[in-house]
C-alpha positions in Angstrom: -72.5 -36.4 -62.0 -73.1 -38.8 -64.9 -73.7 -42.4 -63.7 -74.2 -41.6 -60.1 -77.0 -43.3 -58.1 -77.8 -40.8 -55.4 -81.3 -40.1 -54.2 -81.0 -36.6 -55.7 -80.8 -38.1 -59.2 -84.2 -39.6 -58.6 -86.1 -36.8 -56.7 -85.8 -33.1 -56.5 -85.3 -32.1 -52.8 -85.3 -28.6 -51.3 -84.3 -28.9 -47.6 -87.1 -30.8 -45.9 -89.3 -30.7 -49.0 -89.6 -32.6 -52.3 -90.9 -31.4 -55.6 -94.1 -33.2 -56.6 -96.9 -33.1 -59.2 -100.4 -33.2 -57.9 -102.9 -34.2 -60.6 -106.4 -33.0 -59.7 -109.8 -34.3 -60.5 -111.1 -32.4 -63.5 -112.8 -29.2 -62.4 -111.2 -29.2 -59.0 -107.8 -27.8 -59.6 -108.5 -24.3 -58.2 -110.2 -25.8 -55.1 -107.3 -28.1 -54.6 -104.7 -25.3 -55.1 -106.5 -23.1 -52.6 -106.6 -25.9 -50.0 -102.9 -27.0 -50.2 -101.7 -23.4 -50.2 -103.8 -21.9 -47.4 -104.6 -24.7 -45.0 -102.2 -25.6 -42.2 -100.7 -29.1 -42.6 -100.1 -28.8 -46.3 -97.6 -26.2 -47.3 -97.1 -26.3 -51.1 -94.7 -23.6 -52.2 -92.4 -22.7 -55.2 -94.9 -23.7 -57.8 -93.9 -24.3 -61.4 -96.3 -23.3 -64.3 -97.6 -26.3 -66.2 -98.5 -24.5 -69.5 -101.7 -25.7 -71.0 -102.3 -28.6 -68.6 -104.9 -27.3 -66.1 -104.9 -30.5 -64.0 -101.3 -30.6 -62.8 -100.1 -28.6 -59.8 -96.3 -28.7 -59.5 -94.3 -27.4 -56.6 -92.2 -28.0 -53.4 -94.1 -29.9 -50.7 -93.0 -30.7 -47.1 -92.0 -34.4 -46.8 -93.6 -34.5 -43.3 -97.0 -33.4 -44.8 -97.1 -36.0 -47.7 -99.5 -38.2 -45.7 -102.0 -35.3 -45.4 -102.7 -35.6 -49.1 -104.5 -38.9 -48.3 -106.9 -37.3 -45.8 -110.3 -35.7 -46.4 -111.3 -33.3 -47.8 -108.2 -33.0 -50.1 -108.1 -36.7 -51.1 -111.4 -36.3 -52.9 -109.9 -33.5 -55.1 -106.8 -35.5 -56.1 -106.5 -38.0 -59.0 -102.9 -39.0 -58.1 -99.6 -37.6 -56.9 -96.2 -38.3 -58.4 -92.6 -37.1 -57.9 -91.3 -34.4 -60.2 -88.3 -36.2 -61.6 -85.1 -34.3 -62.5 -84.5 -34.0 -66.2 -81.7 -35.9 -67.9 -79.1 -33.4 -68.8 -76.6 -35.5 -70.6 -77.7 -37.8 -73.4 -74.5 -38.4 -75.2 -70.8 -38.2 -74.4 -70.5 -34.4 -74.4 -70.8 -32.9 -70.9 -72.4 -29.4 -70.9 -73.9 -27.1 -68.3 -76.0 -25.3 -71.0 -79.2 -27.1 -70.0 -78.9 -25.9 -66.4 -77.4 -22.5 -67.2 -80.4 -21.5 -69.4 -82.8 -23.4 -67.1 -84.2 -25.5 -69.9 -84.7 -28.3 -67.5 -87.2 -26.2 -65.5 -89.0 -25.2 -68.6 -89.3 -28.8 -69.8 -90.7 -29.9 -66.4 -92.9 -26.9 -65.9 -94.5 -27.1 -69.3 -94.4 -30.9 -69.6 -92.5 -30.8 -73.0 -89.3 -32.5 -74.2 -88.7 -30.7 -77.5 -89.9 -33.6 -79.7 -91.1 -32.4 -83.1 -89.8 -28.9 -82.6 -87.6 -27.4 -85.3 -84.7 -25.2 -83.9 -82.7 -22.8 -86.0 -79.0 -22.6 -85.2 -76.7 -20.3 -87.1 -73.2 -21.6 -87.3 -70.1 -20.9 -89.4 -68.3 -23.9 -88.0 -70.8 -26.8 -88.1 -69.0 -30.0 -89.2 -66.0 -28.1 -90.6 -63.4 -30.3 -88.9 -62.2 -33.1 -91.2 -63.7 -36.5 -90.5 -67.5 -36.0 -90.4 -67.8 -35.1 -86.7 -71.5 -34.5 -87.1 -72.1 -38.2 -87.8 -70.0 -39.1 -84.7 -72.1 -36.7 -82.6 -75.3 -38.4 -83.9 -73.9 -41.8 -83.1 -72.9 -40.7 -79.6 -76.4 -39.2 -78.9 -75.2 -35.6 -78.7 -77.1 -34.6 -81.9 -80.5 -35.8 -83.2 -80.3 -38.2 -86.0 -82.6 -36.3 -88.4 -81.5 -32.8 -89.2 -82.3 -30.5 -92.1 -79.2 -28.6 -93.0 -79.6 -25.5 -95.0 -76.5 -23.8 -96.3 -76.4 -20.1 -97.0 -73.4 -18.2 -98.3 -73.0 -14.5 -97.7 
């Protein structure tokens, strides 16, 4: 829901667990991963790949066990821990489920990317064909980026 202020808009919950990112000390990621997966009292599950960032471990972690991340020996392997925040799925006035349907939000979170600087090709035979320059309105509303390269091809 756009504009809601529920706790689920701030954190990802899964039952009695919350999705977190654990940032390891350089060179300790595998040791940390082994410890929080295999040792009773931790319980990390449902991990999300982090692409080229070898220091971040993202997954679902039991809320009751969060305090255990501050205890030896695991605390010496951790740089810091932060929540894995939900992505913003509506930036303009258009309401769409496309982001969730194709799981783009999971990919952005998992690979720590937001699409900045990426060129995307869209083939359309109807872009801005309704009278009144709707594309400019969509840019003003935040539904389209402000800088686009429009290439016209006629078949």
